[in-house]
N, C-alpha and C positions, 0 to 999 in steps of 0.2 A: 341673250348674250349682249354685252356691253361694249360698244365701240369707242375706243379712245383717240383723240385726236391729237397730236403734238401741235401746240402753237408757239411759234419763234417769236421772239422781239421785233419790233418794227426797225431796227436798226441792224439786222440779221443778215450777213451775205455769206453766201455758200463760198465754202475753200475745196478746192480740187484734194484729193489724197496725197498727190505727188506734193503739193504745196504745204501741205500739213507737217510735212517731214522737216521742214525748216522753222517751224514755229513751236515755241515751247510756251504757250499760254501768253504770249506777247511779251515776255519779258527776254532779256538779254542772257544768253546763257552764262556768260561771264559773269554778270550780276549775282545770277542765283549761286554760282560756284561762290563768288566772295561771301554773300551770305550765309552760306553753308561753313564756309572755313571760320566764319566769325562765330558762328553758333558753338563750333566744336571748339573753338579757342576758349569761349566763356565756360562751356562745360569742364573742360580739362582745368580751368582757373579754379572754378567751384571745387571741384575735386582735390586740389591741392590744398585750399584753405580747409576743407573738410577734414582731410587727413592730418593735416597739421593741428588742427583743434583736437583731434583725436588723440594724437601723440602727447599733446601738451597736458591733456586730462590724464593720461596714462603714467607720465613721469612724475607729474604731481600727485597722483596716487600712490605711486611706489615711494617717492620721498615720505609721504605724510606716514605711509605703513611703517617706514623703516626709523623714523622718529619716534613713531608710539610705541615699536618694538624696543628700541634703546631705551626708552624712558620706562616704559612699564614691565618688561620681563625680569629684570632684576627683582621687582619687588613681589612678584608673582612666586617666586622661588624661594623667597627668604633671604636672597643675597644682597650685599651691599656693595656699592661702587666703591673702590679704594681710590 
């Protein structure tokens, strides 16, 4: 049976469980909240640009389809524009 031993870094300091409730990895909770909100904002901005790009592509496709139909449908059925 192997016996494993945990080796802690030399600068390790034991923290009591009660004190751990006040620590968040050494970072200020307000700063973490700020970073989370910035990330969420960038995510929504990216979604807007992605959506706008899709909408523009769809409108362009619809427009080009209508132009093609107006140009080619009369010749397909042997009619002429007056």
